[in-house]
C-alpha positions as CSV (number, residue, x, y, z in Angstrom):
1,X,119.0,84.5,105.7
2,X,116.1,83.0,107.6
3,X,113.1,80.8,106.8
4,X,113.8,80.8,103.1
5,X,113.8,84.6,102.6
6,X,116.2,86.5,100.4
7,X,119.5,87.7,101.9
8,X,119.5,91.0,103.6
9,X,122.5,93.4,103.1
10,X,123.6,96.3,105.2
11,X,124.2,99.6,103.3
12,X,127.3,101.9,103.8
13,X,126.0,105.3,104.7
14,X,129.3,106.9,103.4
15,X,129.0,105.1,100.1
16,X,125.4,106.1,99.8
17,X,126.5,109.9,100.3
18,X,129.4,109.6,97.9
19,X,127.1,108.1,95.2
20,X,124.7,111.0,95.6
21,X,127.7,113.4,95.6
22,X,128.6,112.2,92.2
23,X,125.1,112.0,90.8
24,X,121.9,113.0,92.8
25,X,119.7,110.0,93.5
26,X,122.3,107.2,93.0
27,X,122.6,106.8,96.8
28,X,119.1,106.2,97.2
29,X,119.1,103.9,94.4
30,X,122.0,102.0,96.1
31,X,119.8,101.9,99.3
32,X,117.1,100.1,97.3
33,X,114.9,103.2,97.2
34,X,114.3,103.1,93.5
35,X,111.1,105.6,93.5
36,X,113.0,108.1,95.7
37,X,116.2,107.8,93.7
38,X,114.4,108.6,90.3
39,X,112.6,111.5,92.0
40,X,115.9,113.1,93.0
41,X,117.3,112.6,89.6
42,X,114.3,114.2,88.0
43,X,114.2,117.0,90.5
44,X,118.0,117.5,89.9
45,X,117.4,117.5,86.2
46,X,114.8,120.1,86.4
47,X,116.8,122.1,88.8
48,X,119.9,122.0,86.6
49,X,117.9,123.5,83.7
50,X,116.6,126.2,86.0
51,X,120.1,127.4,86.4
52,X,119.6,129.0,82.9
53,X,117.1,131.4,84.6
54,X,119.1,131.8,87.8
55,X,116.7,130.3,90.3
56,X,118.5,126.9,89.8
57,X,121.7,128.4,91.4
58,X,119.6,128.4,94.6
59,X,117.5,125.2,94.2
60,X,120.4,122.9,92.8
61,X,122.8,123.1,95.7
62,X,120.1,122.7,98.1
63,X,118.7,119.7,96.4
64,X,122.2,118.2,96.0
65,X,123.2,118.6,99.7
66,X,119.9,117.3,100.8
67,X,120.1,114.3,98.5
68,X,123.5,113.4,100.1
69,X,122.2,113.7,103.6
70,X,119.0,111.7,102.9
71,X,121.0,108.9,101.2
72,X,123.3,108.7,104.4
73,X,120.5,108.8,106.7
74,X,118.4,106.4,104.8
75,X,121.3,103.9,104.8
76,X,121.6,104.3,108.4
77,X,118.0,103.6,109.1
78,X,117.9,100.7,106.7
79,X,120.9,99.1,108.8
80,X,119.0,99.6,112.1
81,X,116.0,98.0,110.6
82,X,117.9,95.0,109.4
83,X,119.7,94.7,112.9
84,X,116.2,94.7,114.6
85,X,114.5,92.1,112.3
86,X,117.5,89.8,111.7
87,X,119.5,90.1,114.9
88,X,122.8,90.8,113.2
89,X,125.6,92.6,114.9
90,X,126.0,95.3,112.2
91,X,127.4,96.0,108.8
92,X,130.0,93.4,107.4
């Protein structure tokens, strides 16, 4: 915490990916990317309904895997940005 700003917390990339594994978008929400998380939840919901007409069999796994990857990489990027701006040594 510097100059009266709010505390900054590192993100655990593995936890972000695991949260997205259990429910797409949760990893993004954990990372503080609320809009992106909600977008993934909406895309996943639409894709799940598309399973009924078979196209969802293709789109759902792709979105699910990308959601886990994105949550992991976003958490890593957030941690790098925190280290650069706050001079900390890494996640606690």
